[in-house]
N, C-alpha and C positions, 0 to 999 in steps of 0.2 A: 503493500499499498505508498503511495507516494502523495505527499500532501503538499499543494499548490499554492503560490500567495490567491491564486482567485477561489481556491476553496476556505480562505482564513478569510477572506472579506465577507463570501455568502454567509458563512458561521457570525462576521460582525451583525452584518445585517439583520441577520435573525435573532439578536440579541444572547447569541452564546457567549462570546466572545465580547469584553471590551478595546477601544481602538489601540489605548495605550497595550493590551495584551496582546491585541494580534501580533503590532509592532516588535515588541519584544520576544514573544514565540519567533517571530518568522526571522528573526537576526538572528537567532540560535539555532534554528532548522537550517538556515546559511551557513553561517560556522560550521556544526557539524557536518555538512555537507561535503563541504569541503576539505574539509579532516579526512572523510570516508573516500578507500579507493573504489574508483568508477571508472568505466568505459568513456572518457569524457576527456575532448580533444587536449587539456592542457596535463591531463594526469598519463595519455597517452605519449607524451613528449615527455613527462618526468621519467617515464620506466624507457622510454626507445635508448634516451639521453645517457640515462645510466647507465644500461645495459651494453650499450657503446662503448662507456669507457672503461666498464670494468672487463668487458671481453678484451679490448686493447692490451690491459695489462693481463692479462689470461690465457685464453686460448688464443689472440691473435698475437702474442710476445716473438718478435724478429730478431734474426740473428746479429742484427746492428749493436743488439744492445751490450752485445760480451765484449763489446771492444774496450767496453769503458772499465774492462776487469772488473774480481769482486767488490773491491771496495768501491770505485767509482759507482759501480751497480747499489748498492748499499746507500750512498748517500742519496743518489738519485733516487732513491725509492721515499727515504725518508720523509724529505723533504715534499714529493709528491702525499705522501701519507698527511703529513702536517697540514699543508693544505688544506685535502681534503677532512679533515676533523676543523680544521678552522672552517670550512664552509660549513659542516655542522652544527658547529656554535651558535653560529652568525643563521641559518637559516629555523632550527628549532627556537632560540636565546628571544635573538632580535626580530625575525621575521616569521612565528610562529607559523611555520609551514613544516609538517612533523613528515609528508610525503616526501620531501625532497633529498629534506634532513634524512632521511632512511637510506635515503640511495646512497648519497655522498658517506653517511657512512658504512654503509656496505662496503664502499668504492677500496676504504682505510682499509676494510677487514680482511680484502681481496689481495689489496696489495702486502699482506703480510709472509705470503708463501714468497713470494718475491725476492722479500728483504732477506729470510730466511736463507735465498739461496746465495744471495749475492754473499753474503757472511762465508756461506760454506765452500764457495768460489772462491772466496780470499783466506780461508784458511786451507786451502786445499784436499777439499771434498771430493770434486768434480776439477779431475786431470782433462788436459785438452783433448777434443773426442779427434778420432782420426778423422772421420767424415767431414768437421770443419763444421757440425748441427749445433743450433742452441741444443743443450740439455732442457732447459726451462720447459720447452717447449714438450717434452715428452711425459710430465706431469700430470699429464689431463689424457695420456694413453698408455703408459710402459711403468712398472712394478717397478721401486728399488727400496731399500732400508732408509735414504735418506730422503727419500718422500713422508716417510712417518713422522720424523721430525719438525718438517713445514705443517703437514696437518695440528699436529700439536700443537705447534703458537697460534696458529690459524684457530684454532677450537677455543685454547685461552683468548685470545682476543675480542672472539665475534662473544664471547660468554661476560667479557668485561664492559665489553659495548653495549650490549642487552644491558647491564646493571645498572650503568650510569645513563643509558638513553632511554630506555624501553619502547624501544621503535621495530613495529612487525616484521617490516624487513631485514633487520638485520637479522633476522634466524635463516634466510635465504642462505647467503654465504656459509651459518653454522650446518644445517642440513647438507648442502651440496659435501661438507669437509668431513659432514661421518658418514656419506656415502664411498666417497676416496679410501677412508681409513678401512672400511669394512671391503673392498677390494684389494688393497694393498696391503693387509693383513694376510690375509686368505692364504695368499701360496708361500708366503713366508710362514706360514705356524703350520700347513697345512702340507706344501707340499704343492708342485705341480709348475706348469708352463706360465712362467709370467709377461709372457710377454701376449698371452691369450686370451683377447678380453672379452670372447665368447665360448669358453670352456664352458665345460657341465659344470665344473663344481662353483667358478662363480654366477653362472647362473641359479646354482642353487643358493650362495650364499645372498646375491642381489634380491631373490624373493623373500627370504625371509627378515631381511633388513627392513626391505622395505615393508615386511607384514608389524614388526618390531618400531620401525621409526611412525609407520599408521596409530601402534596401537597409542606411542607418546604423544602424539598430534592428538589423541581423544582424550589422553589423561590432561595435557595442559590445555584442551578446551575445558573440559569437566571443572578444573580448578579454576580458568581466568572469570575475575567478574568485573574486566574492563568491557569499554568499547571496541577498543583495537583487539584486531584478531592475530594474538603470537600462535596460531595452529595453521595458521593458513597457509606459506609455508610450509612446514611442516606435512600437510596432510598433501601437498601439489609433489613434492619428492616419495615420500613415502609408498604415495598410490601409486607413481610414476615409478619407482623401481621396484615397487613388488608383480606389477603386472607388468612390467617390461621383462623381466624373469621370467615371469610365469609361460608369458607369450612367445618368448623364444628358446621353452626346453621343447624339445621333441616328444611329441604323443606315442607310448609304442602300439597304439591301436586306440576304437574306435570309443570306449567303455571314458579314453583318459582326455578324449578329445570335448564330452560329454560334459566331462565333470569340468572341464573349461568350459563349456559353453554354460553350466549352473554359476561358476566363481562368478562369472561376469553378469549372470543376473542376479544376485546376490550382492554384488556391486551397485547395482543399481537401483535396488530395496536400497541399501543401505544410505545411498546420494539422497535420497526422498527423504529417508527416517531423520538422517541428520542433518539437513538443507544443506547439505556437499556437490558442488555440482561435481567435482572432481571426479568421484567416484563414479557415476552420471557417465561424462564424457567417455572414459575409459570402457567403464562395463560397457557401455553404447558400441562401441570400436569392438572391443572384443568379440559381440554378441554377433555383428556383423560378420566378422573373420570366420567365425564356427558357420554359420549361416552360408559363406559362402565355400565354405571348405564341402558343406553337404550337398552346396546344388552340383558343386563342380568332380566330386566323386559320387559320394554313395548314391546319388540321386541326378547322376546328369543326365541318362535319359528319360526323366521323368514326366510327365504330361501333367501330374498333376499337382507336382512340387509347387513350383510355378503358383499354383492358385491356393494349395494351402497355404504359400509364405502370406500372399493378397490376404486370405482372412485372417491370419492368425491378425498382422498387421491393423487391418479394418478394425478386429477386435479391443488390438490395445488403445486405436484411437474412438473408440466406445466405452472405453474403463478410464479415460479421460474424459471424458465427459460425463461422466454417473462421479469420479469424484469432486469435478469443479461443480457439480449443483450438489453435493452431499459433502463437502469439503469440512465445513463445521465439526458433522456430526462424525464422520468419520475417523476425524483428527482427535477428536476428543473421546473414541472408543479405541483407538490403536492409543492415545499414550494414558491410559488407563491400568496398562498392564508393566509400562516402562517402569521403571525406580525413580523416587521423584527429582532427586538429583539428572537424571539423563531427561527425563520431563520438564525440568525447568531450562536444562541445556537446549533440548529440542524447542521448545517454546519461541525460549530467547531468540535463536537463529535465525529463526522461521519470520521472526517480528523484523527484523534486520535485514 
C-alpha cells in the first residue's frame, strides 16, 4: 500500500486529519521514502556508480597497478580508503544520505583485500609471476592460502564498519567474503583441485554454505527491529549460492531432478510467506529449468504436455485471483499456524 499526497489531501478534506498533521505526516513519509532503497532513478544511479567503483578495485583490477610495487600499492589503496571513509562520514553525518553512504562505506571495505595484498607483496609473499600476470586478479578465481588472510581482514573491517555505521549495504561485502572463505577453505582443509571452480566438492560446499547463510539471514531478520533491512544481502547471497550450487549439480536420475523441482517450489512458497522476492525469483527460474528439462527429454514427443502445462499455468493464475480476493482471510488463517515471532516478522515485512 502506498500513501500519496492526494490521499492525504482527501483525508484532510474529509476531516480525518488537520492541515498541519497532513503536512507533518507527508514530510515524515517523504524523508523515510528517501532513505529506503527503491527502484528510483537516484537510487539506481547510486548503486550502479557504487558497483562500478567497487568492481574497478576488485574484479577489474589491472596489471598496471603492479608497477607501483607492494608498498606503493598499499599507500595508494590507503589513500583511496581514506577518501571513501571521508565520503561515508560526510554523506551520513552532514548530508543524511544513508544509501550512498553505505555504498562508499562498502567501497572502503572492498579495498581491504587489495591493501593486504599490497602488504603481502611488500613482504615478499607474492614472488614475480613468470607470465607477468597480476596475482590479485586471481583472488576471484583461484584458491590460495594467502587469500584467506585477505578475507579475514575484510571480514574484520566489514564487522567494524557495520558496528560503526549500521548501514545495510555494508553487509554485501561481508556476505561475498564469507562465500569466498567457504570456497577457499574447502580444498585447503579437505583436499581437491583448488583450480577447479566447478568441482563436485565445491558445488556441495556452496549449496550447504548458501543454506547456512540463508538461515543466518532469517535469524538477523528475526532479531532486527529496525526499519533498515540488514538481512537483505544475506538473503541474496545465501539464496544465490544455495540455488547455484544445487542447480550446478548433476542429478543422476529423474527422481533427483524431481526433488530439485520440488525444492524450487518450496522456495517460491517461502518467498510468499516471508515477503522475500529473492526466493520466488530463483525458485521460479528453477521450476522453469525443470519444466524445460521435462519438455526436452521425458515429454519430447508428447502432444499433451504443452496442453497440460498451459492448464497448470492458468490454474496458478486462477489461484492468484482467488488469493487476491480473499487475501486478508487467507493470510490471517495461515499466520495463525506460525510462532508469534515469525508471525510478527511476516506482518512487518508484508507491510513494508
